[in-house]
N, C-alpha and C positions, 0 to 999 in steps of 0.2 A: 767768587771762583777763580781757581787758580787760571793761569793763562793755558790756551790749548797749544798743541803743538802746531810747527810749521806747515802750511799746506798750501799747495799750488793757487794761483790767483783765480784758476778755473777748474773745476772738477764736474764731471757729468756722473751723477749718483746713478746706481744700478736699480732704479726705480723708472717705471714707465706708467702713463695715463692715457685712456682711449681718447684721441682728439676728438672724436665726434661727440662722444659724452660731455667733453668740457665744453666744446662748442654749444651744445643743447643747453647746458645750463647757462653759459653767457648769455643765450639768444632770452632767457628769460627776464632779461634786465634791460630788455629794449625799450628806449623811450624813458628809463631812470634817470633821476638826476644825479649825475657824477659831481664829485667835487673838484674843482681845479686844484691842482697841486700848488702848495704854498710857496716852495722855494722857485719863486718866479725868475730868479737870476740865473737859475740852472736850466732854463729852456726857453724854446721859441716855438711858438705854434699852441697845440693844445695838448697838455699831458694832464690825466685827470684820475681819479680814484674812486671806488666804492669799497668800502671797509666792511669785510666779513668776519672780522675780530678785532677788537679794540680792547683799550684800557678799559677796566669794569666801572660802571658807573657814568661814563661819559655820554652825552646825549647831542651836544652841540655838534653838527658837521664837519667844523673844522678842527675840532678836537679828537673827534672819531678818526681822522685821517693824520693828524700830526700827532702823534703819541708823544706824551712825555717821557724821555728817556729813563725816568726814575720810577715809572710806573712798574708796580711788581706783581697785580692782579689784572687778569684778562678775562673777556667774555665775549661770545658768538654774539653777532648782531642779528637782528630780525632779517636782514637779506640773506644770510646764509640758510635760514629756514625754508628759502624757495629754492633752492640748489642743491638736491640731493647728492649729486655727483661730486660736486665740490666738497661737500662734507665728508663724503667717503674716502675723498682723495686726502684731504687734510687729516683724517684720523689715521692715515697710514706713517704719518710721520711720527716716531715714537720718542719724540724730545718735547720739552717744554716750549710751548708756543706762546709767543707774544703777540704782535698784530700780524694779521692776514687780510689781503686786500687784492682786489682787482686793479691794475693799473694798465691805463690805456693811452697810447701815444697815437695820436691821431694822424691820419695820412698828411705828407708834406711837414709835418714837425720834427724837431730836433731837441735832444737833451745835450744839452754842453758840457763839456768835459768838467768832472768836479769828483770830489772824494767825500765819503760818508765817514763820520766818526763811528768807531766801535762796531763796525759792521765785518768782522772778520773772526775767524776760529781762534786766533791767537789772542783776542780780547774776550772770548767767550760768548760771543754772539755770532749768529749767520744769518745770512738772508739767502734764501732759495726762490729759484725762479722755476715755474711751470709755464711754457709758452702755450697760449691758446689759439690765437690767431695770429699770423704775420704774411709776409709776402717776401717775395725774391728781391725786393728793393730795401729790406730793412737791413741796417748794420748796427750789431753792438760790439763795441771795442772796449777791453780791459788792459790797461799798459800799452794802449796803441794797436794791440793786435786783435781781431776780430775773433768773436766767439758766435759758431752756428748753433742757434737755438730753435730747433725743430718743434713743432706741436706736439706736446705729451711727453717732451724728454723733461729730465729734473737736473738743476744746475745748482751748485753752490758756485757763488762770484764773489771774490775778495773786493768789497767796494769801500775799503777804506784806500785801496788804489785808485788812480785817476781810471775812470770810464765815461763813456758817452755812447749816444745811440742816435740814430737817424732813421726816419721812415720816409723814403724817397717815392715810396709806392701810392697806390691809391685807396689802400684799405687800411684800417685801424690795425695797430699792433696789441693785442692785449696779453698780459701775463697774469697769472695766479702767484703773487709775492708773499712768501712766509717769512717771516722774522721769528728765530727760535734762539733758545738757550743751547749752548754745546754741552751735550753729555755722551756716554759710551756708545750709545746707539748710534748717534750722528756722526762720531769718529769711525766707529765700525763701517759706515755706509760711505765716508769719504775715503777710507782706506781702501774699500772695495771698488771705488770709482775710477773713472778714468781721466786723467788730466789731459784736456785737449789742447 
């Protein structure tokens, strides 16, 4: 894939989702066994994942959440069958989807400053965040500047740049996180979005 155009390090896309419906689907996974994030050097506390879409054919929990970057075929997991609003939300993205997951940063936990490889439009891949639950003591920073991520909003974040998060509140922060290939639809959405 040819490199994409330069895009700001944060763009709020012109997409929104109903926060109550997102939370209702999230509640369907109460008591579910989430998988601890494998990049333990990047966080303190509890950062965990529930995979909704993963590399096709994978069954081991660690391989469902830690997707091989060379994977080319992806499939929905059984968890997505339990979440009709998540499925409807994901279907609104008219770009090739790779892995999709719920990512939970527990109360009192912190994601340390780090950078991810190949997660920017210029590399042909994008990571999109749809916040589901948060609190006023959660802070997410890209390049040292905070990004206000309200439930139901949708954001492209350039995660090849340094980023970090802290949840100093007493409730968990959960995002629906979508990794996709960049195509014309996504470029149009980014161009129509708001750099915050």
